[in-house]
C-alpha positions in Angstrom: 6.3 16.6 -69.8 4.6 13.6 -68.3 1.5 12.4 -69.4 -1.3 11.9 -66.8 -3.7 8.9 -66.9 -7.4 9.6 -66.2 -8.7 7.3 -63.7 -10.5 4.4 -66.2 -7.7 4.6 -68.7 -6.4 1.4 -67.5 -8.7 -0.9 -66.1 -5.9 -3.2 -64.8 -4.7 -0.4 -62.8 -7.8 1.0 -61.4 -8.3 -2.8 -60.2 -4.8 -2.8 -58.8 -5.2 0.5 -57.1 -8.9 -0.6 -55.3 -8.3 -4.3 -54.3 -4.7 -5.0 -54.8 -2.6 -7.1 -57.7 -4.3 -10.0 -59.4 -4.7 -13.1 -57.8 -2.1 -16.0 -59.9 -3.8 -18.1 -61.9 -5.0 -21.3 -59.3 -4.0 -24.7 -60.5 -6.6 -27.6 -61.0 -6.4 -30.2 -57.9 -7.1 -33.6 -58.5 -10.0 -34.8 -57.3 -10.6 -37.7 -55.2 -14.3 -39.5 -56.2 -16.2 -39.8 -52.8 -18.9 -42.6 -52.0 -21.7 -40.8 -50.1 -23.6 -42.6 -48.2 -27.2 -42.7 -48.2 -29.1 -43.6 -45.7 -29.7 -47.5 -45.5 -33.5 -49.0 -46.4 -34.5 -51.3 -43.7 -37.9 -53.1 -43.6 -39.5 -50.9 -42.0 -38.9 -48.3 -44.6 -39.5 -50.0 -47.4 -42.1 -48.3 -49.8 -43.4 -48.5 -53.5 -40.8 -46.2 -54.6 -38.0 -47.9 -53.3 -35.9 -51.4 -54.7 -36.4 -54.6 -52.6 -33.7 -56.2 -53.2 -32.0 -57.5 -50.6 -28.1 -57.1 -49.3 -26.4 -59.2 -46.4 -27.9 -61.3 -43.8 -31.4 -60.3 -42.5 -30.4 -61.5 -38.8 -27.2 -58.4 -39.2 -27.9 -55.2 -38.0 -26.5 -54.0 -41.3 -29.0 -56.1 -43.8 -30.6 -53.6 -45.9 -32.7 -53.1 -49.4 -31.0 -51.6 -52.6 -33.6 -48.4 -52.4 -33.0 -47.2 -56.2 -36.2 -46.5 -57.7 -37.7 -48.9 -59.4 -39.6 -50.1 -63.0 -43.1 -50.0 -62.7 -45.5 -52.5 -61.3 -42.0 -54.3 -60.3 -40.5 -54.7 -57.3 -36.7 -54.0 -58.1 -35.2 -51.1 -59.9 -33.5 -51.9 -64.0 -29.9 -53.7 -62.7 -32.0 -56.0 -60.0 -35.0 -56.5 -62.2 -32.5 -58.0 -64.8 -30.2 -60.1 -62.3 -33.7 -61.3 -60.7 -34.4 -63.4 -64.0 -32.9 -66.9 -65.1 -29.9 -66.4 -67.6 -32.0 -67.3 -70.5 -34.6 -64.8 -70.0 -31.9 -62.2 -69.9 -30.8 -62.6 -73.1 -34.3 -62.5 -74.6 -34.7 -59.1 -72.7 -31.8 -57.5 -74.0 
């Protein structure tokens, strides 16, 4: 005599009967870091919310500013503010 299965007794078999066999386990794909290029901050788009550290030749078409969030009451972000001081002041601030 064969034992009859009641639907719901075997969840894997029930799933396979409705949606097919289970998917094979996926292997992780090595992800490459993609550098997202943000919009260049030009002289016309500078605000109090952008770091004013310049990049490049001001007469070149790709001249732009850092654009990161500056420190309070300073024109530059943390990294550029540290670079803007002479080496003797950099040691004292750290």
